[in-house]
VODO-85199 format. One record per atom (N, C-alpha, C): residue number from 1; x, y, z; atom name. Coordinates in steps of 0.1 Angstrom, whole numbers, plus 5000, padded with zeros to 4 digits. Example, Ala and Ser with C-alpha at 12.3 -4.5 7.8 and 13.67 -1.06 7.14 Angstrom:
<nodes>
<node><seq>1</seq><px>5132</px><py>4943</py><pz>5078</pz><atom>N</atom></node>
<node><seq>1</seq><px>5123</px><py>4955</py><pz>5078</pz><atom>CA</atom></node>
<node><seq>1</seq><px>5132</px><py>4967</py><pz>5078</pz><atom>C</atom></node>
<node><seq>2</seq><px>5128</px><py>4978</py><pz>5071</pz><atom>N</atom></node>
<node><seq>2</seq><px>5137</px><py>4989</py><pz>5071</pz><atom>CA</atom></node>
<node><seq>2</seq><px>5129</px><py>5000</py><pz>5079</pz><atom>C</atom></node>
</nodes>
This chain:
<nodes>
<node><seq>1</seq><px>4638</px><py>5001</py><pz>4906</pz><atom>N</atom></node>
<node><seq>1</seq><px>4650</px><py>4990</py><pz>4912</pz><atom>CA</atom></node>
<node><seq>1</seq><px>4655</px><py>5004</py><pz>4922</pz><atom>C</atom></node>
<node><seq>2</seq><px>4668</px><py>5013</py><pz>4910</pz><atom>N</atom></node>
<node><seq>2</seq><px>4672</px><py>5024</py><pz>4917</pz><atom>CA</atom></node>
<node><seq>2</seq><px>4671</px><py>5034</py><pz>4912</pz><atom>C</atom></node>
<node><seq>3</seq><px>4663</px><py>5041</py><pz>4926</pz><atom>N</atom></node>
<node><seq>3</seq><px>4658</px><py>5056</py><pz>4917</pz><atom>CA</atom></node>
<node><seq>3</seq><px>4674</px><py>5063</py><pz>4920</pz><atom>C</atom></node>
<node><seq>4</seq><px>4668</px><py>5074</py><pz>4919</pz><atom>N</atom></node>
<node><seq>4</seq><px>4677</px><py>5090</py><pz>4915</pz><atom>CA</atom></node>
<node><seq>4</seq><px>4693</px><py>5093</py><pz>4924</pz><atom>C</atom></node>
<node><seq>5</seq><px>4685</px><py>5086</py><pz>4940</pz><atom>N</atom></node>
<node><seq>5</seq><px>4692</px><py>5091</py><pz>4953</pz><atom>CA</atom></node>
<node><seq>5</seq><px>4704</px><py>5079</py><pz>4952</pz><atom>C</atom></node>
<node><seq>6</seq><px>4701</px><py>5065</py><pz>4948</pz><atom>N</atom></node>
<node><seq>6</seq><px>4707</px><py>5053</py><pz>4949</pz><atom>CA</atom></node>
<node><seq>6</seq><px>4716</px><py>5055</py><pz>4938</pz><atom>C</atom></node>
<node><seq>7</seq><px>4715</px><py>5061</py><pz>4927</pz><atom>N</atom></node>
<node><seq>7</seq><px>4727</px><py>5067</py><pz>4914</pz><atom>CA</atom></node>
<node><seq>7</seq><px>4735</px><py>5075</py><pz>4918</pz><atom>C</atom></node>
<node><seq>8</seq><px>4728</px><py>5082</py><pz>4929</pz><atom>N</atom></node>
<node><seq>8</seq><px>4742</px><py>5095</py><pz>4924</pz><atom>CA</atom></node>
<node><seq>8</seq><px>4751</px><py>5088</py><pz>4936</pz><atom>C</atom></node>
<node><seq>9</seq><px>4746</px><py>5080</py><pz>4946</pz><atom>N</atom></node>
<node><seq>9</seq><px>4754</px><py>5071</py><pz>4956</pz><atom>CA</atom></node>
<node><seq>9</seq><px>4764</px><py>5066</py><pz>4950</pz><atom>C</atom></node>
<node><seq>10</seq><px>4763</px><py>5060</py><pz>4943</pz><atom>N</atom></node>
<node><seq>10</seq><px>4766</px><py>5048</py><pz>4934</pz><atom>CA</atom></node>
<node><seq>10</seq><px>4780</px><py>5059</py><pz>4926</pz><atom>C</atom></node>
<node><seq>11</seq><px>4778</px><py>5066</py><pz>4918</pz><atom>N</atom></node>
<node><seq>11</seq><px>4783</px><py>5078</py><pz>4914</pz><atom>CA</atom></node>
<node><seq>11</seq><px>4791</px><py>5078</py><pz>4925</pz><atom>C</atom></node>
<node><seq>12</seq><px>4789</px><py>5088</py><pz>4934</pz><atom>N</atom></node>
<node><seq>12</seq><px>4797</px><py>5093</py><pz>4944</pz><atom>CA</atom></node>
<node><seq>12</seq><px>4807</px><py>5085</py><pz>4947</pz><atom>C</atom></node>
<node><seq>13</seq><px>4802</px><py>5073</py><pz>4948</pz><atom>N</atom></node>
<node><seq>13</seq><px>4813</px><py>5060</py><pz>4954</pz><atom>CA</atom></node>
<node><seq>13</seq><px>4819</px><py>5059</py><pz>4946</pz><atom>C</atom></node>
<node><seq>14</seq><px>4821</px><py>5054</py><pz>4932</pz><atom>N</atom></node>
<node><seq>14</seq><px>4832</px><py>5054</py><pz>4922</pz><atom>CA</atom></node>
<node><seq>14</seq><px>4841</px><py>5068</py><pz>4923</pz><atom>C</atom></node>
<node><seq>15</seq><px>4833</px><py>5077</py><pz>4923</pz><atom>N</atom></node>
<node><seq>15</seq><px>4842</px><py>5091</py><pz>4923</pz><atom>CA</atom></node>
<node><seq>15</seq><px>4852</px><py>5094</py><pz>4934</pz><atom>C</atom></node>
<node><seq>16</seq><px>4846</px><py>5087</py><pz>4942</pz><atom>N</atom></node>
<node><seq>16</seq><px>4857</px><py>5083</py><pz>4957</pz><atom>CA</atom></node>
<node><seq>16</seq><px>4870</px><py>5074</py><pz>4961</pz><atom>C</atom></node>
<node><seq>17</seq><px>4862</px><py>5064</py><pz>4949</pz><atom>N</atom></node>
<node><seq>17</seq><px>4874</px><py>5049</py><pz>4948</pz><atom>CA</atom></node>
<node><seq>17</seq><px>4882</px><py>5058</py><pz>4942</pz><atom>C</atom></node>
<node><seq>18</seq><px>4882</px><py>5065</py><pz>4929</pz><atom>N</atom></node>
<node><seq>18</seq><px>4895</px><py>5068</py><pz>4921</pz><atom>CA</atom></node>
<node><seq>18</seq><px>4900</px><py>5077</py><pz>4929</pz><atom>C</atom></node>
<node><seq>19</seq><px>4896</px><py>5083</py><pz>4937</pz><atom>N</atom></node>
<node><seq>19</seq><px>4902</px><py>5095</py><pz>4945</pz><atom>CA</atom></node>
<node><seq>19</seq><px>4912</px><py>5088</py><pz>4947</pz><atom>C</atom></node>
<node><seq>20</seq><px>4905</px><py>5081</py><pz>4961</pz><atom>N</atom></node>
<node><seq>20</seq><px>4911</px><py>5070</py><pz>4975</pz><atom>CA</atom></node>
<node><seq>20</seq><px>4926</px><py>5064</py><pz>4962</pz><atom>C</atom></node>
<node><seq>21</seq><px>4922</px><py>5057</py><pz>4951</pz><atom>N</atom></node>
<node><seq>21</seq><px>4933</px><py>5047</py><pz>4941</pz><atom>CA</atom></node>
<node><seq>21</seq><px>4939</px><py>5061</py><pz>4937</pz><atom>C</atom></node>
<node><seq>22</seq><px>4935</px><py>5077</py><pz>4939</pz><atom>N</atom></node>
<node><seq>22</seq><px>4952</px><py>5083</py><pz>4934</pz><atom>CA</atom></node>
<node><seq>22</seq><px>4960</px><py>5087</py><pz>4948</pz><atom>C</atom></node>
<node><seq>23</seq><px>4952</px><py>5084</py><pz>4958</pz><atom>N</atom></node>
<node><seq>23</seq><px>4960</px><py>5090</py><pz>4967</pz><atom>CA</atom></node>
<node><seq>23</seq><px>4969</px><py>5082</py><pz>4972</pz><atom>C</atom></node>
<node><seq>24</seq><px>4964</px><py>5066</py><pz>4971</pz><atom>N</atom></node>
<node><seq>24</seq><px>4974</px><py>5053</py><pz>4979</pz><atom>CA</atom></node>
<node><seq>24</seq><px>4987</px><py>5053</py><pz>4966</pz><atom>C</atom></node>
<node><seq>25</seq><px>4984</px><py>5057</py><pz>4956</pz><atom>N</atom></node>
<node><seq>25</seq><px>4994</px><py>5057</py><pz>4942</pz><atom>CA</atom></node>
<node><seq>25</seq><px>5005</px><py>5069</py><pz>4949</pz><atom>C</atom></node>
<node><seq>26</seq><px>5003</px><py>5073</py><pz>4953</pz><atom>N</atom></node>
<node><seq>26</seq><px>5012</px><py>5090</py><pz>4956</pz><atom>CA</atom></node>
<node><seq>26</seq><px>5020</px><py>5085</py><pz>4968</pz><atom>C</atom></node>
<node><seq>27</seq><px>5012</px><py>5078</py><pz>4974</pz><atom>N</atom></node>
<node><seq>27</seq><px>5018</px><py>5073</py><pz>4993</pz><atom>CA</atom></node>
<node><seq>27</seq><px>5028</px><py>5065</py><pz>4986</pz><atom>C</atom></node>
<node><seq>28</seq><px>5044</px><py>5065</py><pz>4999</pz><atom>N</atom></node>
<node><seq>28</seq><px>5054</px><py>5057</py><pz>4991</pz><atom>CA</atom></node>
<node><seq>28</seq><px>5056</px><py>5048</py><pz>5009</pz><atom>C</atom></node>
<node><seq>29</seq><px>5057</px><py>5033</py><pz>5007</pz><atom>N</atom></node>
<node><seq>29</seq><px>5063</px><py>5030</py><pz>5023</pz><atom>CA</atom></node>
<node><seq>29</seq><px>5079</px><py>5027</py><pz>5016</pz><atom>C</atom></node>
<node><seq>30</seq><px>5086</px><py>5029</py><pz>5028</pz><atom>N</atom></node>
<node><seq>30</seq><px>5099</px><py>5018</py><pz>5025</pz><atom>CA</atom></node>
<node><seq>30</seq><px>5101</px><py>5017</py><pz>5038</pz><atom>C</atom></node>
<node><seq>31</seq><px>5105</px><py>4999</py><pz>5034</pz><atom>N</atom></node>
<node><seq>31</seq><px>5113</px><py>4994</py><pz>5050</pz><atom>CA</atom></node>
<node><seq>31</seq><px>5123</px><py>4988</py><pz>5045</pz><atom>C</atom></node>
<node><seq>32</seq><px>5136</px><py>4983</py><pz>5055</pz><atom>N</atom></node>
<node><seq>32</seq><px>5142</px><py>4977</py><pz>5053</pz><atom>CA</atom></node>
<node><seq>32</seq><px>5142</px><py>4967</py><pz>5062</pz><atom>C</atom></node>
<node><seq>33</seq><px>5156</px><py>4961</py><pz>5060</pz><atom>N</atom></node>
<node><seq>33</seq><px>5157</px><py>4946</py><pz>5066</pz><atom>CA</atom></node>
<node><seq>33</seq><px>5179</px><py>4948</py><pz>5066</pz><atom>C</atom></node>
<node><seq>34</seq><px>5182</px><py>4937</py><pz>5076</pz><atom>N</atom></node>
<node><seq>34</seq><px>5193</px><py>4934</py><pz>5080</pz><atom>CA</atom></node>
<node><seq>34</seq><px>5202</px><py>4947</py><pz>5078</pz><atom>C</atom></node>
<node><seq>35</seq><px>5199</px><py>4957</py><pz>5087</pz><atom>N</atom></node>
<node><seq>35</seq><px>5203</px><py>4971</py><pz>5092</pz><atom>CA</atom></node>
<node><seq>35</seq><px>5207</px><py>4975</py><pz>5076</pz><atom>C</atom></node>
<node><seq>36</seq><px>5197</px><py>4976</py><pz>5066</pz><atom>N</atom></node>
<node><seq>36</seq><px>5199</px><py>4986</py><pz>5057</pz><atom>CA</atom></node>
<node><seq>36</seq><px>5205</px><py>4977</py><pz>5044</pz><atom>C</atom></node>
<node><seq>37</seq><px>5211</px><py>4962</py><pz>5047</pz><atom>N</atom></node>
<node><seq>37</seq><px>5212</px><py>4959</py><pz>5035</pz><atom>CA</atom></node>
<node><seq>37</seq><px>5204</px><py>4954</py><pz>5023</pz><atom>C</atom></node>
<node><seq>38</seq><px>5190</px><py>4957</py><pz>5029</pz><atom>N</atom></node>
<node><seq>38</seq><px>5179</px><py>4952</py><pz>5021</pz><atom>CA</atom></node>
<node><seq>38</seq><px>5168</px><py>4966</py><pz>5022</pz><atom>C</atom></node>
<node><seq>39</seq><px>5165</px><py>4970</py><pz>5013</pz><atom>N</atom></node>
<node><seq>39</seq><px>5149</px><py>4981</py><pz>5009</pz><atom>CA</atom></node>
<node><seq>39</seq><px>5142</px><py>4979</py><pz>5001</pz><atom>C</atom></node>
<node><seq>40</seq><px>5131</px><py>4979</py><pz>5009</pz><atom>N</atom></node>
<node><seq>40</seq><px>5116</px><py>4978</py><pz>4997</pz><atom>CA</atom></node>
<node><seq>40</seq><px>5109</px><py>4992</py><pz>4999</pz><atom>C</atom></node>
<node><seq>41</seq><px>5104</px><py>4991</py><pz>4990</pz><atom>N</atom></node>
<node><seq>41</seq><px>5095</px><py>5004</py><pz>4984</pz><atom>CA</atom></node>
<node><seq>41</seq><px>5085</px><py>5003</py><pz>4979</pz><atom>C</atom></node>
<node><seq>42</seq><px>5073</px><py>5004</py><pz>4987</pz><atom>N</atom></node>
<node><seq>42</seq><px>5061</px><py>4997</py><pz>4978</pz><atom>CA</atom></node>
<node><seq>42</seq><px>5047</px><py>5012</py><pz>4983</pz><atom>C</atom></node>
<node><seq>43</seq><px>5043</px><py>5013</py><pz>4969</pz><atom>N</atom></node>
<node><seq>43</seq><px>5034</px><py>5022</py><pz>4972</pz><atom>CA</atom></node>
<node><seq>43</seq><px>5021</px><py>5020</py><pz>4979</pz><atom>C</atom></node>
<node><seq>44</seq><px>5009</px><py>5031</py><pz>4985</pz><atom>N</atom></node>
<node><seq>44</seq><px>4995</px><py>5028</py><pz>4986</pz><atom>CA</atom></node>
<node><seq>44</seq><px>4983</px><py>5022</py><pz>4982</pz><atom>C</atom></node>
<node><seq>45</seq><px>4992</px><py>5017</py><pz>4970</pz><atom>N</atom></node>
<node><seq>45</seq><px>4983</px><py>5004</py><pz>4963</pz><atom>CA</atom></node>
<node><seq>45</seq><px>4992</px><py>4997</py><pz>4962</pz><atom>C</atom></node>
<node><seq>46</seq><px>5001</px><py>4994</py><pz>4970</pz><atom>N</atom></node>
<node><seq>46</seq><px>5006</px><py>4979</py><pz>4968</pz><atom>CA</atom></node>
<node><seq>46</seq><px>5011</px><py>4976</py><pz>4959</pz><atom>C</atom></node>
<node><seq>47</seq><px>5019</px><py>4984</py><pz>4949</pz><atom>N</atom></node>
<node><seq>47</seq><px>5029</px><py>4986</py><pz>4936</pz><atom>CA</atom></node>
<node><seq>47</seq><px>5042</px><py>4989</py><pz>4943</pz><atom>C</atom></node>
<node><seq>48</seq><px>5049</px><py>4974</py><pz>4938</pz><atom>N</atom></node>
<node><seq>48</seq><px>5057</px><py>4973</py><pz>4941</pz><atom>CA</atom></node>
<node><seq>48</seq><px>5068</px><py>4985</py><pz>4934</pz><atom>C</atom></node>
<node><seq>49</seq><px>5077</px><py>4997</py><pz>4944</pz><atom>N</atom></node>
<node><seq>49</seq><px>5083</px><py>5006</py><pz>4934</pz><atom>CA</atom></node>
<node><seq>49</seq><px>5095</px><py>5005</py><pz>4931</pz><atom>C</atom></node>
<node><seq>50</seq><px>5104</px><py>4993</py><pz>4946</pz><atom>N</atom></node>
<node><seq>50</seq><px>5117</px><py>4995</py><pz>4941</pz><atom>CA</atom></node>
<node><seq>50</seq><px>5125</px><py>4986</py><pz>4952</pz><atom>C</atom></node>
<node><seq>51</seq><px>5131</px><py>4978</py><pz>4949</pz><atom>N</atom></node>
<node><seq>51</seq><px>5137</px><py>4971</py><pz>4960</pz><atom>CA</atom></node>
<node><seq>51</seq><px>5158</px><py>4976</py><pz>4956</pz><atom>C</atom></node>
<node><seq>52</seq><px>5160</px><py>4978</py><pz>4968</pz><atom>N</atom></node>
<node><seq>52</seq><px>5177</px><py>4980</py><pz>4966</pz><atom>CA</atom></node>
<node><seq>52</seq><px>5183</px><py>4970</py><pz>4978</pz><atom>C</atom></node>
<node><seq>53</seq><px>5194</px><py>4960</py><pz>4968</pz><atom>N</atom></node>
<node><seq>53</seq><px>5202</px><py>4956</py><pz>4977</pz><atom>CA</atom></node>
<node><seq>53</seq><px>5216</px><py>4967</py><pz>4979</pz><atom>C</atom></node>
<node><seq>54</seq><px>5216</px><py>4968</py><pz>4995</pz><atom>N</atom></node>
<node><seq>54</seq><px>5231</px><py>4978</py><pz>4991</pz><atom>CA</atom></node>
<node><seq>54</seq><px>5240</px><py>4965</py><pz>4998</pz><atom>C</atom></node>
<node><seq>55</seq><px>5245</px><py>4956</py><pz>4992</pz><atom>N</atom></node>
<node><seq>55</seq><px>5257</px><py>4950</py><pz>4996</pz><atom>CA</atom></node>
<node><seq>55</seq><px>5259</px><py>4942</py><pz>4979</pz><atom>C</atom></node>
<node><seq>56</seq><px>5272</px><py>4938</py><pz>4979</pz><atom>N</atom></node>
<node><seq>56</seq><px>5271</px><py>4925</py><pz>4970</pz><atom>CA</atom></node>
<node><seq>56</seq><px>5270</px><py>4914</py><pz>4971</pz><atom>C</atom></node>
<node><seq>57</seq><px>5263</px><py>4907</py><pz>4961</pz><atom>N</atom></node>
<node><seq>57</seq><px>5254</px><py>4897</py><pz>4961</pz><atom>CA</atom></node>
<node><seq>57</seq><px>5259</px><py>4882</py><pz>4966</pz><atom>C</atom></node>
<node><seq>58</seq><px>5275</px><py>4887</py><pz>4963</pz><atom>N</atom></node>
<node><seq>58</seq><px>5284</px><py>4873</py><pz>4969</pz><atom>CA</atom></node>
<node><seq>58</seq><px>5287</px><py>4871</py><pz>4982</pz><atom>C</atom></node>
<node><seq>59</seq><px>5282</px><py>4887</py><pz>4990</pz><atom>N</atom></node>
<node><seq>59</seq><px>5291</px><py>4888</py><pz>5002</pz><atom>CA</atom></node>
<node><seq>59</seq><px>5273</px><py>4880</py><pz>5014</pz><atom>C</atom></node>
<node><seq>60</seq><px>5265</px><py>4875</py><pz>5009</pz><atom>N</atom></node>
<node><seq>60</seq><px>5253</px><py>4872</py><pz>5010</pz><atom>CA</atom></node>
<node><seq>60</seq><px>5251</px><py>4855</py><pz>5003</pz><atom>C</atom></node>
<node><seq>61</seq><px>5241</px><py>4843</py><pz>5017</pz><atom>N</atom></node>
<node><seq>61</seq><px>5241</px><py>4833</py><pz>5006</pz><atom>CA</atom></node>
<node><seq>61</seq><px>5230</px><py>4835</py><pz>5001</pz><atom>C</atom></node>
<node><seq>62</seq><px>5223</px><py>4830</py><pz>4992</pz><atom>N</atom></node>
<node><seq>62</seq><px>5206</px><py>4824</py><pz>4988</pz><atom>CA</atom></node>
<node><seq>62</seq><px>5197</px><py>4833</py><pz>4998</pz><atom>C</atom></node>
<node><seq>63</seq><px>5197</px><py>4823</py><pz>5006</pz><atom>N</atom></node>
<node><seq>63</seq><px>5190</px><py>4818</py><pz>5016</pz><atom>CA</atom></node>
<node><seq>63</seq><px>5186</px><py>4832</py><pz>5025</pz><atom>C</atom></node>
<node><seq>64</seq><px>5197</px><py>4837</py><pz>5032</pz><atom>N</atom></node>
<node><seq>64</seq><px>5195</px><py>4853</py><pz>5034</pz><atom>CA</atom></node>
<node><seq>64</seq><px>5193</px><py>4861</py><pz>5031</pz><atom>C</atom></node>
<node><seq>65</seq><px>5194</px><py>4866</py><pz>5019</pz><atom>N</atom></node>
<node><seq>65</seq><px>5189</px><py>4873</py><pz>5009</pz><atom>CA</atom></node>
<node><seq>65</seq><px>5175</px><py>4872</py><pz>5011</pz><atom>C</atom></node>
<node><seq>66</seq><px>5169</px><py>4860</py><pz>5009</pz><atom>N</atom></node>
<node><seq>66</seq><px>5156</px><py>4854</py><pz>5004</pz><atom>CA</atom></node>
<node><seq>66</seq><px>5147</px><py>4861</py><pz>5020</pz><atom>C</atom></node>
<node><seq>67</seq><px>5158</px><py>4856</py><pz>5033</pz><atom>N</atom></node>
<node><seq>67</seq><px>5149</px><py>4858</py><pz>5041</pz><atom>CA</atom></node>
<node><seq>67</seq><px>5150</px><py>4875</py><pz>5042</pz><atom>C</atom></node>
<node><seq>68</seq><px>5158</px><py>4889</py><pz>5042</pz><atom>N</atom></node>
<node><seq>68</seq><px>5159</px><py>4896</py><pz>5046</pz><atom>CA</atom></node>
<node><seq>68</seq><px>5149</px><py>4902</py><pz>5037</pz><atom>C</atom></node>
<node><seq>69</seq><px>5145</px><py>4894</py><pz>5023</pz><atom>N</atom></node>
<node><seq>69</seq><px>5134</px><py>4904</py><pz>5012</pz><atom>CA</atom></node>
<node><seq>69</seq><px>5120</px><py>4899</py><pz>5018</pz><atom>C</atom></node>
<node><seq>70</seq><px>5121</px><py>4889</py><pz>5024</pz><atom>N</atom></node>
<node><seq>70</seq><px>5107</px><py>4887</py><pz>5028</pz><atom>CA</atom></node>
<node><seq>70</seq><px>5103</px><py>4894</py><pz>5043</pz><atom>C</atom></node>
<node><seq>71</seq><px>5110</px><py>4900</py><pz>5052</pz><atom>N</atom></node>
<node><seq>71</seq><px>5110</px><py>4910</py><pz>5064</pz><atom>CA</atom></node>
<node><seq>71</seq><px>5110</px><py>4920</py><pz>5058</pz><atom>C</atom></node>
<node><seq>72</seq><px>5120</px><py>4927</py><pz>5044</pz><atom>N</atom></node>
<node><seq>72</seq><px>5114</px><py>4941</py><pz>5046</pz><atom>CA</atom></node>
<node><seq>72</seq><px>5101</px><py>4941</py><pz>5038</pz><atom>C</atom></node>
<node><seq>73</seq><px>5100</px><py>4932</py><pz>5034</pz><atom>N</atom></node>
<node><seq>73</seq><px>5083</px><py>4934</py><pz>5022</pz><atom>CA</atom></node>
<node><seq>73</seq><px>5069</px><py>4934</py><pz>5036</pz><atom>C</atom></node>
<node><seq>74</seq><px>5075</px><py>4923</py><pz>5047</pz><atom>N</atom></node>
<node><seq>74</seq><px>5067</px><py>4925</py><pz>5055</pz><atom>CA</atom></node>
<node><seq>74</seq><px>5063</px><py>4936</py><pz>5063</pz><atom>C</atom></node>
<node><seq>75</seq><px>5073</px><py>4939</py><pz>5066</pz><atom>N</atom></node>
<node><seq>75</seq><px>5075</px><py>4951</py><pz>5071</pz><atom>CA</atom></node>
<node><seq>75</seq><px>5063</px><py>4961</py><pz>5058</pz><atom>C</atom></node>
<node><seq>76</seq><px>5066</px><py>4970</py><pz>5054</pz><atom>N</atom></node>
<node><seq>76</seq><px>5065</px><py>4974</py><pz>5041</pz><atom>CA</atom></node>
<node><seq>76</seq><px>5046</px><py>4969</py><pz>5040</pz><atom>C</atom></node>
<node><seq>77</seq><px>5041</px><py>4959</py><pz>5040</pz><atom>N</atom></node>
<node><seq>77</seq><px>5025</px><py>4957</py><pz>5035</pz><atom>CA</atom></node>
<node><seq>77</seq><px>5022</px><py>4958</py><pz>5048</pz><atom>C</atom></node>
<node><seq>78</seq><px>5025</px><py>4958</py><pz>5063</pz><atom>N</atom></node>
<node><seq>78</seq><px>5018</px><py>4959</py><pz>5076</pz><atom>CA</atom></node>
<node><seq>78</seq><px>5015</px><py>4974</py><pz>5073</pz><atom>C</atom></node>
<node><seq>79</seq><px>5023</px><py>4979</py><pz>5074</pz><atom>N</atom></node>
<node><seq>79</seq><px>5022</px><py>4997</py><pz>5069</pz><atom>CA</atom></node>
<node><seq>79</seq><px>5018</px><py>5002</py><pz>5060</pz><atom>C</atom></node>
<node><seq>80</seq><px>5014</px><py>5000</py><pz>5049</pz><atom>N</atom></node>
<node><seq>80</seq><px>5008</px><py>4996</py><pz>5039</pz><atom>CA</atom></node>
<node><seq>80</seq><px>4986</px><py>4992</py><pz>5039</pz><atom>C</atom></node>
<node><seq>81</seq><px>4991</px><py>4989</py><pz>5040</pz><atom>N</atom></node>
<node><seq>81</seq><px>4979</px><py>4981</py><pz>5049</pz><atom>CA</atom></node>
<node><seq>81</seq><px>4971</px><py>4986</py><pz>5060</pz><atom>C</atom></node>
<node><seq>82</seq><px>4977</px><py>4994</py><pz>5065</pz><atom>N</atom></node>
<node><seq>82</seq><px>4971</px><py>5004</py><pz>5072</pz><atom>CA</atom></node>
<node><seq>82</seq><px>4970</px><py>5014</py><pz>5071</pz><atom>C</atom></node>
<node><seq>83</seq><px>4979</px><py>5022</py><pz>5059</pz><atom>N</atom></node>
<node><seq>83</seq><px>4977</px><py>5031</py><pz>5052</pz><atom>CA</atom></node>
<node><seq>83</seq><px>4958</px><py>5026</py><pz>5044</pz><atom>C</atom></node>
<node><seq>84</seq><px>4960</px><py>5017</py><pz>5038</pz><atom>N</atom></node>
<node><seq>84</seq><px>4949</px><py>5015</py><pz>5028</pz><atom>CA</atom></node>
<node><seq>84</seq><px>4937</px><py>5013</py><pz>5033</pz><atom>C</atom></node>
<node><seq>85</seq><px>4938</px><py>5012</py><pz>5049</pz><atom>N</atom></node>
<node><seq>85</seq><px>4925</px><py>5005</py><pz>5057</pz><atom>CA</atom></node>
<node><seq>85</seq><px>4919</px><py>5019</py><pz>5064</pz><atom>C</atom></node>
<node><seq>86</seq><px>4929</px><py>5029</py><pz>5064</pz><atom>N</atom></node>
<node><seq>86</seq><px>4925</px><py>5040</py><pz>5068</pz><atom>CA</atom></node>
<node><seq>86</seq><px>4912</px><py>5046</py><pz>5057</pz><atom>C</atom></node>
<node><seq>87</seq><px>4919</px><py>5049</py><pz>5044</pz><atom>N</atom></node>
<node><seq>87</seq><px>4918</px><py>5054</py><pz>5034</pz><atom>CA</atom></node>
<node><seq>87</seq><px>4908</px><py>5049</py><pz>5031</pz><atom>C</atom></node>
<node><seq>88</seq><px>4905</px><py>5038</py><pz>5030</pz><atom>N</atom></node>
<node><seq>88</seq><px>4894</px><py>5032</py><pz>5027</pz><atom>CA</atom></node>
<node><seq>88</seq><px>4879</px><py>5033</py><pz>5037</pz><atom>C</atom></node>
<node><seq>89</seq><px>4885</px><py>5036</py><pz>5049</pz><atom>N</atom></node>
<node><seq>89</seq><px>4875</px><py>5039</py><pz>5058</pz><atom>CA</atom></node>
<node><seq>89</seq><px>4872</px><py>5055</py><pz>5063</pz><atom>C</atom></node>
<node><seq>90</seq><px>4881</px><py>5064</py><pz>5056</pz><atom>N</atom></node>
<node><seq>90</seq><px>4882</px><py>5079</py><pz>5052</pz><atom>CA</atom></node>
<node><seq>90</seq><px>4869</px><py>5082</py><pz>5038</pz><atom>C</atom></node>
<node><seq>91</seq><px>4868</px><py>5072</py><pz>5033</pz><atom>N</atom></node>
<node><seq>91</seq><px>4867</px><py>5072</py><pz>5019</pz><atom>CA</atom></node>
<node><seq>91</seq><px>4849</px><py>5071</py><pz>5026</pz><atom>C</atom></node>
<node><seq>92</seq><px>4850</px><py>5054</py><pz>5028</pz><atom>N</atom></node>
<node><seq>92</seq><px>4836</px><py>5052</py><pz>5033</pz><atom>CA</atom></node>
<node><seq>92</seq><px>4826</px><py>5062</py><pz>5045</pz><atom>C</atom></node>
<node><seq>93</seq><px>4835</px><py>5070</py><pz>5054</pz><atom>N</atom></node>
<node><seq>93</seq><px>4829</px><py>5082</py><pz>5064</pz><atom>CA</atom></node>
<node><seq>93</seq><px>4823</px><py>5090</py><pz>5055</pz><atom>C</atom></node>
<node><seq>94</seq><px>4828</px><py>5100</py><pz>5044</pz><atom>N</atom></node>
<node><seq>94</seq><px>4826</px><py>5106</py><pz>5038</pz><atom>CA</atom></node>
<node><seq>94</seq><px>4809</px><py>5104</py><pz>5033</pz><atom>C</atom></node>
<node><seq>95</seq><px>4810</px><py>5093</py><pz>5028</pz><atom>N</atom></node>
<node><seq>95</seq><px>4800</px><py>5088</py><pz>5017</pz><atom>CA</atom></node>
<node><seq>95</seq><px>4786</px><py>5084</py><pz>5027</pz><atom>C</atom></node>
<node><seq>96</seq><px>4790</px><py>5073</py><pz>5040</pz><atom>N</atom></node>
<node><seq>96</seq><px>4780</px><py>5076</py><pz>5046</pz><atom>CA</atom></node>
<node><seq>96</seq><px>4785</px><py>5079</py><pz>5062</pz><atom>C</atom></node>
<node><seq>97</seq><px>4782</px><py>5088</py><pz>5067</pz><atom>N</atom></node>
<node><seq>97</seq><px>4782</px><py>5092</py><pz>5072</pz><atom>CA</atom></node>
<node><seq>97</seq><px>4775</px><py>5084</py><pz>5088</pz><atom>C</atom></node>
<node><seq>98</seq><px>4786</px><py>5084</py><pz>5097</pz><atom>N</atom></node>
<node><seq>98</seq><px>4779</px><py>5080</py><pz>5109</pz><atom>CA</atom></node>
<node><seq>98</seq><px>4784</px><py>5063</py><pz>5110</pz><atom>C</atom></node>
<node><seq>99</seq><px>4792</px><py>5058</py><pz>5099</pz><atom>N</atom></node>
<node><seq>99</seq><px>4798</px><py>5042</py><pz>5097</pz><atom>CA</atom></node>
<node><seq>99</seq><px>4809</px><py>5045</py><pz>5106</pz><atom>C</atom></node>
</nodes>
């Protein structure tokens, strides 16, 4: 069913996946909303690293804070998804040239 070449490719794929995961873990994307009132940091594996609210909570309405958080997270996730996609494609191309 599996020949030695296929087994080697699968081992290479596993190794590449781990390397990609480690590289993505080290990448951090920071985005803000509300002119810096809210800032979020997410790593390349889409793990939230920090959330900063740079104002007194009593100065914002609950709904406004929720909106700012959503905007900041959406912006960060767009960037992280682009980075993640590039990393996956780069790994795939190194294993399967011509992709």
